[in-house]
Chimera marker file (.cmm) of the C-alpha trace (Angstrom):
<marker_set name="trace">
<marker id="1" x="-0.313" y="-0.451" z="0.559" r="1" g="1" b="0" radius="0.5"/>
<marker id="2" x="0.984" y="3.563" z="-1.075" r="1" g="1" b="0" radius="0.5"/>
<marker id="3" x="0.998" y="6.470" z="0.662" r="1" g="1" b="0" radius="0.5"/>
<marker id="4" x="-1.861" y="7.701" z="-2.117" r="1" g="1" b="0" radius="0.5"/>
<marker id="5" x="-4.013" y="4.568" z="-0.748" r="1" g="1" b="0" radius="0.5"/>
<marker id="6" x="-3.464" y="5.776" z="2.512" r="1" g="1" b="0" radius="0.5"/>
<marker id="7" x="-4.104" y="9.619" z="2.278" r="1" g="1" b="0" radius="0.5"/>
<marker id="8" x="-6.262" y="11.733" z="0.665" r="1" g="1" b="0" radius="0.5"/>
<marker id="9" x="-5.538" y="14.328" z="-1.725" r="1" g="1" b="0" radius="0.5"/>
<marker id="10" x="-8.822" y="17.008" z="-1.224" r="1" g="1" b="0" radius="0.5"/>
<marker id="11" x="-6.063" y="19.264" z="-3.285" r="1" g="1" b="0" radius="0.5"/>
<marker id="12" x="-6.494" y="17.397" z="-6.078" r="1" g="1" b="0" radius="0.5"/>
<marker id="13" x="-11.120" y="17.347" z="-5.478" r="1" g="1" b="0" radius="0.5"/>
<marker id="14" x="-13.413" y="19.455" z="-6.617" r="1" g="1" b="0" radius="0.5"/>
<marker id="15" x="-13.364" y="23.813" z="-7.334" r="1" g="1" b="0" radius="0.5"/>
<marker id="16" x="-9.121" y="24.704" z="-6.642" r="1" g="1" b="0" radius="0.5"/>
<marker id="17" x="-9.417" y="27.699" z="-4.100" r="1" g="1" b="0" radius="0.5"/>
<marker id="18" x="-6.235" y="30.565" z="-2.853" r="1" g="1" b="0" radius="0.5"/>
<marker id="19" x="-3.784" y="29.629" z="-0.024" r="1" g="1" b="0" radius="0.5"/>
<marker id="20" x="-4.809" y="31.337" z="2.901" r="1" g="1" b="0" radius="0.5"/>
<marker id="21" x="-2.838" y="33.861" z="4.182" r="1" g="1" b="0" radius="0.5"/>
<marker id="22" x="-1.387" y="32.127" z="7.282" r="1" g="1" b="0" radius="0.5"/>
<marker id="23" x="0.290" y="29.943" z="7.985" r="1" g="1" b="0" radius="0.5"/>
<marker id="24" x="-1.812" y="26.017" z="8.700" r="1" g="1" b="0" radius="0.5"/>
<marker id="25" x="-1.273" y="23.818" z="11.375" r="1" g="1" b="0" radius="0.5"/>
<marker id="26" x="-2.112" y="20.564" z="11.860" r="1" g="1" b="0" radius="0.5"/>
<marker id="27" x="-2.390" y="19.021" z="15.377" r="1" g="1" b="0" radius="0.5"/>
<marker id="28" x="-2.922" y="15.454" z="15.130" r="1" g="1" b="0" radius="0.5"/>
<marker id="29" x="-4.132" y="13.656" z="17.592" r="1" g="1" b="0" radius="0.5"/>
<marker id="30" x="-4.077" y="10.089" z="16.443" r="1" g="1" b="0" radius="0.5"/>
<marker id="31" x="-1.741" y="8.748" z="19.112" r="1" g="1" b="0" radius="0.5"/>
<marker id="32" x="-4.278" y="9.473" z="21.753" r="1" g="1" b="0" radius="0.5"/>
<marker id="33" x="-6.172" y="7.524" z="24.445" r="1" g="1" b="0" radius="0.5"/>
<marker id="34" x="-9.495" y="9.149" z="24.115" r="1" g="1" b="0" radius="0.5"/>
<marker id="35" x="-11.301" y="6.327" z="22.465" r="1" g="1" b="0" radius="0.5"/>
<marker id="36" x="-12.437" y="4.173" z="25.146" r="1" g="1" b="0" radius="0.5"/>
<marker id="37" x="-14.527" y="1.653" z="23.892" r="1" g="1" b="0" radius="0.5"/>
<marker id="38" x="-14.629" y="-2.386" z="24.338" r="1" g="1" b="0" radius="0.5"/>
<marker id="39" x="-14.244" y="-2.652" z="20.514" r="1" g="1" b="0" radius="0.5"/>
<marker id="40" x="-11.538" y="-0.221" z="21.095" r="1" g="1" b="0" radius="0.5"/>
<marker id="41" x="-8.427" y="-1.522" z="20.698" r="1" g="1" b="0" radius="0.5"/>
<marker id="42" x="-5.126" y="0.377" z="20.999" r="1" g="1" b="0" radius="0.5"/>
<marker id="43" x="-2.130" y="-0.291" z="19.136" r="1" g="1" b="0" radius="0.5"/>
<marker id="44" x="0.822" y="-1.155" z="20.753" r="1" g="1" b="0" radius="0.5"/>
<marker id="45" x="4.258" y="0.708" z="21.156" r="1" g="1" b="0" radius="0.5"/>
<marker id="46" x="5.872" y="0.085" z="17.766" r="1" g="1" b="0" radius="0.5"/>
<marker id="47" x="2.498" y="1.048" z="15.610" r="1" g="1" b="0" radius="0.5"/>
<marker id="48" x="2.794" y="4.267" z="17.464" r="1" g="1" b="0" radius="0.5"/>
<marker id="49" x="6.561" y="5.261" z="16.652" r="1" g="1" b="0" radius="0.5"/>
<marker id="50" x="6.005" y="3.970" z="13.631" r="1" g="1" b="0" radius="0.5"/>
<marker id="51" x="2.697" y="6.810" z="13.066" r="1" g="1" b="0" radius="0.5"/>
<marker id="52" x="4.629" y="9.079" z="15.180" r="1" g="1" b="0" radius="0.5"/>
<marker id="53" x="7.305" y="9.069" z="12.074" r="1" g="1" b="0" radius="0.5"/>
<marker id="54" x="4.188" y="9.089" z="9.429" r="1" g="1" b="0" radius="0.5"/>
<marker id="55" x="3.371" y="12.367" z="11.388" r="1" g="1" b="0" radius="0.5"/>
<marker id="56" x="6.142" y="13.821" z="10.589" r="1" g="1" b="0" radius="0.5"/>
<marker id="57" x="6.787" y="13.175" z="7.692" r="1" g="1" b="0" radius="0.5"/>
<marker id="58" x="3.600" y="14.070" z="6.514" r="1" g="1" b="0" radius="0.5"/>
<marker id="59" x="4.481" y="17.438" z="8.272" r="1" g="1" b="0" radius="0.5"/>
<marker id="60" x="2.274" y="17.422" z="10.687" r="1" g="1" b="0" radius="0.5"/>
<marker id="61" x="3.016" y="20.662" z="13.471" r="1" g="1" b="0" radius="0.5"/>
<marker id="62" x="1.909" y="19.075" z="17.170" r="1" g="1" b="0" radius="0.5"/>
<marker id="63" x="1.328" y="15.582" z="17.898" r="1" g="1" b="0" radius="0.5"/>
<marker id="64" x="-1.213" y="14.815" z="20.932" r="1" g="1" b="0" radius="0.5"/>
<marker id="65" x="1.112" y="11.979" z="22.428" r="1" g="1" b="0" radius="0.5"/>
<marker id="66" x="-1.012" y="10.701" z="25.560" r="1" g="1" b="0" radius="0.5"/>
<marker id="67" x="-2.803" y="11.265" z="28.309" r="1" g="1" b="0" radius="0.5"/>
<marker id="68" x="-0.320" y="10.058" z="31.366" r="1" g="1" b="0" radius="0.5"/>
<marker id="69" x="-3.011" y="11.084" z="33.710" r="1" g="1" b="0" radius="0.5"/>
<marker id="70" x="-4.598" y="7.960" z="32.600" r="1" g="1" b="0" radius="0.5"/>
<marker id="71" x="-1.928" y="5.990" z="33.799" r="1" g="1" b="0" radius="0.5"/>
<marker id="72" x="1.282" y="3.906" z="34.506" r="1" g="1" b="0" radius="0.5"/>
<marker id="73" x="1.260" y="2.116" z="30.749" r="1" g="1" b="0" radius="0.5"/>
<marker id="74" x="-0.149" y="5.658" z="29.579" r="1" g="1" b="0" radius="0.5"/>
<marker id="75" x="3.441" y="7.274" z="31.369" r="1" g="1" b="0" radius="0.5"/>
<marker id="76" x="5.368" y="4.598" z="29.249" r="1" g="1" b="0" radius="0.5"/>
<marker id="77" x="4.171" y="5.233" z="25.574" r="1" g="1" b="0" radius="0.5"/>
<marker id="78" x="4.396" y="8.710" z="26.033" r="1" g="1" b="0" radius="0.5"/>
<marker id="79" x="7.644" y="8.474" z="27.550" r="1" g="1" b="0" radius="0.5"/>
<marker id="80" x="8.703" y="6.527" z="24.594" r="1" g="1" b="0" radius="0.5"/>
<marker id="81" x="7.275" y="8.109" z="22.247" r="1" g="1" b="0" radius="0.5"/>
<marker id="82" x="8.735" y="11.297" z="23.433" r="1" g="1" b="0" radius="0.5"/>
<marker id="83" x="12.095" y="9.835" z="23.302" r="1" g="1" b="0" radius="0.5"/>
<marker id="84" x="11.885" y="8.537" z="19.826" r="1" g="1" b="0" radius="0.5"/>
<marker id="85" x="10.846" y="12.294" z="19.068" r="1" g="1" b="0" radius="0.5"/>
<marker id="86" x="14.106" y="13.894" z="20.878" r="1" g="1" b="0" radius="0.5"/>
<marker id="87" x="16.488" y="10.775" z="19.122" r="1" g="1" b="0" radius="0.5"/>
<marker id="88" x="15.079" y="11.053" z="15.899" r="1" g="1" b="0" radius="0.5"/>
<marker id="89" x="15.052" y="14.615" z="15.876" r="1" g="1" b="0" radius="0.5"/>
<marker id="90" x="11.575" y="14.714" z="15.020" r="1" g="1" b="0" radius="0.5"/>
<marker id="91" x="9.921" y="18.442" z="13.843" r="1" g="1" b="0" radius="0.5"/>
<marker id="92" x="7.030" y="17.261" z="14.890" r="1" g="1" b="0" radius="0.5"/>
<marker id="93" x="6.005" y="18.969" z="18.407" r="1" g="1" b="0" radius="0.5"/>
<marker id="94" x="4.905" y="17.174" z="21.776" r="1" g="1" b="0" radius="0.5"/>
<marker id="95" x="1.678" y="17.819" z="23.458" r="1" g="1" b="0" radius="0.5"/>
<marker id="96" x="-0.368" y="15.476" z="25.923" r="1" g="1" b="0" radius="0.5"/>
<marker id="97" x="-3.744" y="15.953" z="27.080" r="1" g="1" b="0" radius="0.5"/>
<marker id="98" x="-4.895" y="16.888" z="30.468" r="1" g="1" b="0" radius="0.5"/>
<marker id="99" x="-7.385" y="17.058" z="32.393" r="1" g="1" b="0" radius="0.5"/>
<marker id="100" x="-7.636" y="20.736" z="34.311" r="1" g="1" b="0" radius="0.5"/>
<marker id="101" x="-6.697" y="18.480" z="37.299" r="1" g="1" b="0" radius="0.5"/>
<marker id="102" x="-3.181" y="18.138" z="39.174" r="1" g="1" b="0" radius="0.5"/>
<marker id="103" x="-3.124" y="14.488" z="38.840" r="1" g="1" b="0" radius="0.5"/>
<marker id="104" x="-3.412" y="14.897" z="35.300" r="1" g="1" b="0" radius="0.5"/>
<marker id="105" x="-0.547" y="17.639" z="34.521" r="1" g="1" b="0" radius="0.5"/>
<marker id="106" x="2.218" y="16.352" z="37.352" r="1" g="1" b="0" radius="0.5"/>
<marker id="107" x="3.091" y="13.107" z="34.690" r="1" g="1" b="0" radius="0.5"/>
<marker id="108" x="3.205" y="14.812" z="31.674" r="1" g="1" b="0" radius="0.5"/>
<marker id="109" x="5.667" y="17.463" z="33.111" r="1" g="1" b="0" radius="0.5"/>
<marker id="110" x="7.705" y="14.961" z="34.065" r="1" g="1" b="0" radius="0.5"/>
<marker id="111" x="8.187" y="13.194" z="31.683" r="1" g="1" b="0" radius="0.5"/>
<marker id="112" x="9.074" y="16.316" z="29.779" r="1" g="1" b="0" radius="0.5"/>
<marker id="113" x="11.941" y="16.216" z="32.204" r="1" g="1" b="0" radius="0.5"/>
<marker id="114" x="13.056" y="13.367" z="32.299" r="1" g="1" b="0" radius="0.5"/>
<marker id="115" x="13.229" y="12.957" z="28.194" r="1" g="1" b="0" radius="0.5"/>
<marker id="116" x="14.084" y="16.616" z="28.411" r="1" g="1" b="0" radius="0.5"/>
<marker id="117" x="11.554" y="17.692" z="25.208" r="1" g="1" b="0" radius="0.5"/>
<marker id="118" x="9.147" y="20.665" z="25.928" r="1" g="1" b="0" radius="0.5"/>
<marker id="119" x="5.884" y="18.650" z="25.842" r="1" g="1" b="0" radius="0.5"/>
<marker id="120" x="2.817" y="21.855" z="25.641" r="1" g="1" b="0" radius="0.5"/>
<marker id="121" x="-0.053" y="20.449" z="27.705" r="1" g="1" b="0" radius="0.5"/>
<marker id="122" x="-3.565" y="20.527" z="26.657" r="1" g="1" b="0" radius="0.5"/>
<marker id="123" x="-5.951" y="20.630" z="28.930" r="1" g="1" b="0" radius="0.5"/>
<marker id="124" x="-9.676" y="20.670" z="29.108" r="1" g="1" b="0" radius="0.5"/>
<marker id="125" x="-12.182" y="20.657" z="32.098" r="1" g="1" b="0" radius="0.5"/>
<marker id="126" x="-11.541" y="18.613" z="35.155" r="1" g="1" b="0" radius="0.5"/>
<marker id="127" x="-13.515" y="17.993" z="38.162" r="1" g="1" b="0" radius="0.5"/>
<marker id="128" x="-12.375" y="15.405" z="41.157" r="1" g="1" b="0" radius="0.5"/>
<marker id="129" x="-16.555" y="13.228" z="40.658" r="1" g="1" b="0" radius="0.5"/>
<marker id="130" x="-14.866" y="11.744" z="37.361" r="1" g="1" b="0" radius="0.5"/>
<marker id="131" x="-10.718" y="11.749" z="38.091" r="1" g="1" b="0" radius="0.5"/>
<link id1="1" id2="2" r="1" g="1" b="0" radius="0.2"/>
<link id1="2" id2="3" r="1" g="1" b="0" radius="0.2"/>
<link id1="3" id2="4" r="1" g="1" b="0" radius="0.2"/>
<link id1="4" id2="5" r="1" g="1" b="0" radius="0.2"/>
<link id1="5" id2="6" r="1" g="1" b="0" radius="0.2"/>
<link id1="6" id2="7" r="1" g="1" b="0" radius="0.2"/>
<link id1="7" id2="8" r="1" g="1" b="0" radius="0.2"/>
<link id1="8" id2="9" r="1" g="1" b="0" radius="0.2"/>
<link id1="9" id2="10" r="1" g="1" b="0" radius="0.2"/>
<link id1="10" id2="11" r="1" g="1" b="0" radius="0.2"/>
<link id1="11" id2="12" r="1" g="1" b="0" radius="0.2"/>
<link id1="12" id2="13" r="1" g="1" b="0" radius="0.2"/>
<link id1="13" id2="14" r="1" g="1" b="0" radius="0.2"/>
<link id1="14" id2="15" r="1" g="1" b="0" radius="0.2"/>
<link id1="15" id2="16" r="1" g="1" b="0" radius="0.2"/>
<link id1="16" id2="17" r="1" g="1" b="0" radius="0.2"/>
<link id1="17" id2="18" r="1" g="1" b="0" radius="0.2"/>
<link id1="18" id2="19" r="1" g="1" b="0" radius="0.2"/>
<link id1="19" id2="20" r="1" g="1" b="0" radius="0.2"/>
<link id1="20" id2="21" r="1" g="1" b="0" radius="0.2"/>
<link id1="21" id2="22" r="1" g="1" b="0" radius="0.2"/>
<link id1="22" id2="23" r="1" g="1" b="0" radius="0.2"/>
<link id1="23" id2="24" r="1" g="1" b="0" radius="0.2"/>
<link id1="24" id2="25" r="1" g="1" b="0" radius="0.2"/>
<link id1="25" id2="26" r="1" g="1" b="0" radius="0.2"/>
<link id1="26" id2="27" r="1" g="1" b="0" radius="0.2"/>
<link id1="27" id2="28" r="1" g="1" b="0" radius="0.2"/>
<link id1="28" id2="29" r="1" g="1" b="0" radius="0.2"/>
<link id1="29" id2="30" r="1" g="1" b="0" radius="0.2"/>
<link id1="30" id2="31" r="1" g="1" b="0" radius="0.2"/>
<link id1="31" id2="32" r="1" g="1" b="0" radius="0.2"/>
<link id1="32" id2="33" r="1" g="1" b="0" radius="0.2"/>
<link id1="33" id2="34" r="1" g="1" b="0" radius="0.2"/>
<link id1="34" id2="35" r="1" g="1" b="0" radius="0.2"/>
<link id1="35" id2="36" r="1" g="1" b="0" radius="0.2"/>
<link id1="36" id2="37" r="1" g="1" b="0" radius="0.2"/>
<link id1="37" id2="38" r="1" g="1" b="0" radius="0.2"/>
<link id1="38" id2="39" r="1" g="1" b="0" radius="0.2"/>
<link id1="39" id2="40" r="1" g="1" b="0" radius="0.2"/>
<link id1="40" id2="41" r="1" g="1" b="0" radius="0.2"/>
<link id1="41" id2="42" r="1" g="1" b="0" radius="0.2"/>
<link id1="42" id2="43" r="1" g="1" b="0" radius="0.2"/>
<link id1="43" id2="44" r="1" g="1" b="0" radius="0.2"/>
<link id1="44" id2="45" r="1" g="1" b="0" radius="0.2"/>
<link id1="45" id2="46" r="1" g="1" b="0" radius="0.2"/>
<link id1="46" id2="47" r="1" g="1" b="0" radius="0.2"/>
<link id1="47" id2="48" r="1" g="1" b="0" radius="0.2"/>
<link id1="48" id2="49" r="1" g="1" b="0" radius="0.2"/>
<link id1="49" id2="50" r="1" g="1" b="0" radius="0.2"/>
<link id1="50" id2="51" r="1" g="1" b="0" radius="0.2"/>
<link id1="51" id2="52" r="1" g="1" b="0" radius="0.2"/>
<link id1="52" id2="53" r="1" g="1" b="0" radius="0.2"/>
<link id1="53" id2="54" r="1" g="1" b="0" radius="0.2"/>
<link id1="54" id2="55" r="1" g="1" b="0" radius="0.2"/>
<link id1="55" id2="56" r="1" g="1" b="0" radius="0.2"/>
<link id1="56" id2="57" r="1" g="1" b="0" radius="0.2"/>
<link id1="57" id2="58" r="1" g="1" b="0" radius="0.2"/>
<link id1="58" id2="59" r="1" g="1" b="0" radius="0.2"/>
<link id1="59" id2="60" r="1" g="1" b="0" radius="0.2"/>
<link id1="60" id2="61" r="1" g="1" b="0" radius="0.2"/>
<link id1="61" id2="62" r="1" g="1" b="0" radius="0.2"/>
<link id1="62" id2="63" r="1" g="1" b="0" radius="0.2"/>
<link id1="63" id2="64" r="1" g="1" b="0" radius="0.2"/>
<link id1="64" id2="65" r="1" g="1" b="0" radius="0.2"/>
<link id1="65" id2="66" r="1" g="1" b="0" radius="0.2"/>
<link id1="66" id2="67" r="1" g="1" b="0" radius="0.2"/>
<link id1="67" id2="68" r="1" g="1" b="0" radius="0.2"/>
<link id1="68" id2="69" r="1" g="1" b="0" radius="0.2"/>
<link id1="69" id2="70" r="1" g="1" b="0" radius="0.2"/>
<link id1="70" id2="71" r="1" g="1" b="0" radius="0.2"/>
<link id1="71" id2="72" r="1" g="1" b="0" radius="0.2"/>
<link id1="72" id2="73" r="1" g="1" b="0" radius="0.2"/>
<link id1="73" id2="74" r="1" g="1" b="0" radius="0.2"/>
<link id1="74" id2="75" r="1" g="1" b="0" radius="0.2"/>
<link id1="75" id2="76" r="1" g="1" b="0" radius="0.2"/>
<link id1="76" id2="77" r="1" g="1" b="0" radius="0.2"/>
<link id1="77" id2="78" r="1" g="1" b="0" radius="0.2"/>
<link id1="78" id2="79" r="1" g="1" b="0" radius="0.2"/>
<link id1="79" id2="80" r="1" g="1" b="0" radius="0.2"/>
<link id1="80" id2="81" r="1" g="1" b="0" radius="0.2"/>
<link id1="81" id2="82" r="1" g="1" b="0" radius="0.2"/>
<link id1="82" id2="83" r="1" g="1" b="0" radius="0.2"/>
<link id1="83" id2="84" r="1" g="1" b="0" radius="0.2"/>
<link id1="84" id2="85" r="1" g="1" b="0" radius="0.2"/>
<link id1="85" id2="86" r="1" g="1" b="0" radius="0.2"/>
<link id1="86" id2="87" r="1" g="1" b="0" radius="0.2"/>
<link id1="87" id2="88" r="1" g="1" b="0" radius="0.2"/>
<link id1="88" id2="89" r="1" g="1" b="0" radius="0.2"/>
<link id1="89" id2="90" r="1" g="1" b="0" radius="0.2"/>
<link id1="90" id2="91" r="1" g="1" b="0" radius="0.2"/>
<link id1="91" id2="92" r="1" g="1" b="0" radius="0.2"/>
<link id1="92" id2="93" r="1" g="1" b="0" radius="0.2"/>
<link id1="93" id2="94" r="1" g="1" b="0" radius="0.2"/>
<link id1="94" id2="95" r="1" g="1" b="0" radius="0.2"/>
<link id1="95" id2="96" r="1" g="1" b="0" radius="0.2"/>
<link id1="96" id2="97" r="1" g="1" b="0" radius="0.2"/>
<link id1="97" id2="98" r="1" g="1" b="0" radius="0.2"/>
<link id1="98" id2="99" r="1" g="1" b="0" radius="0.2"/>
<link id1="99" id2="100" r="1" g="1" b="0" radius="0.2"/>
<link id1="100" id2="101" r="1" g="1" b="0" radius="0.2"/>
<link id1="101" id2="102" r="1" g="1" b="0" radius="0.2"/>
<link id1="102" id2="103" r="1" g="1" b="0" radius="0.2"/>
<link id1="103" id2="104" r="1" g="1" b="0" radius="0.2"/>
<link id1="104" id2="105" r="1" g="1" b="0" radius="0.2"/>
<link id1="105" id2="106" r="1" g="1" b="0" radius="0.2"/>
<link id1="106" id2="107" r="1" g="1" b="0" radius="0.2"/>
<link id1="107" id2="108" r="1" g="1" b="0" radius="0.2"/>
<link id1="108" id2="109" r="1" g="1" b="0" radius="0.2"/>
<link id1="109" id2="110" r="1" g="1" b="0" radius="0.2"/>
<link id1="110" id2="111" r="1" g="1" b="0" radius="0.2"/>
<link id1="111" id2="112" r="1" g="1" b="0" radius="0.2"/>
<link id1="112" id2="113" r="1" g="1" b="0" radius="0.2"/>
<link id1="113" id2="114" r="1" g="1" b="0" radius="0.2"/>
<link id1="114" id2="115" r="1" g="1" b="0" radius="0.2"/>
<link id1="115" id2="116" r="1" g="1" b="0" radius="0.2"/>
<link id1="116" id2="117" r="1" g="1" b="0" radius="0.2"/>
<link id1="117" id2="118" r="1" g="1" b="0" radius="0.2"/>
<link id1="118" id2="119" r="1" g="1" b="0" radius="0.2"/>
<link id1="119" id2="120" r="1" g="1" b="0" radius="0.2"/>
<link id1="120" id2="121" r="1" g="1" b="0" radius="0.2"/>
<link id1="121" id2="122" r="1" g="1" b="0" radius="0.2"/>
<link id1="122" id2="123" r="1" g="1" b="0" radius="0.2"/>
<link id1="123" id2="124" r="1" g="1" b="0" radius="0.2"/>
<link id1="124" id2="125" r="1" g="1" b="0" radius="0.2"/>
<link id1="125" id2="126" r="1" g="1" b="0" radius="0.2"/>
<link id1="126" id2="127" r="1" g="1" b="0" radius="0.2"/>
<link id1="127" id2="128" r="1" g="1" b="0" radius="0.2"/>
<link id1="128" id2="129" r="1" g="1" b="0" radius="0.2"/>
<link id1="129" id2="130" r="1" g="1" b="0" radius="0.2"/>
<link id1="130" id2="131" r="1" g="1" b="0" radius="0.2"/>
</marker_set>
C-alpha cells in the first residue's frame, strides 16, 4: 500500500482554492487514548512509533502523544514516544491531553523533565467527581 492509498489528497478534489494568507497548523490526536470502548483496540508501541514517523513525514506540526494521567501504561508509551521525538530529531512537536487536575498535569511535567523536551499540556475541564 502506498501513501496515496492511505491519504486522500483533497487538493485534487473539486474546485481549486487560493491558499489562505496565514499558515495552517495541524495537531494530530491519532495517538491519544481518547477512544475508550470495549471494541477499540489501542495500537502497540511499535505501531505508535511508526505512526509518529508518518506524522513527521507528513509535516504535522504537533502530535498529542497521550494522556499520562490515565495511568502507568500510558506514561510508559508517552515517555517512549517523547524519547523517539528527541532521539530521531523529529520536527513534529509533542503535546499531551490532560484534564485541569493536578493528577493529569503532573505526569506530563515529569515526562517532559525526564526526557528533556518541551511537551505542551492541552487541557479540558476536569472535575474531581470524574477522576
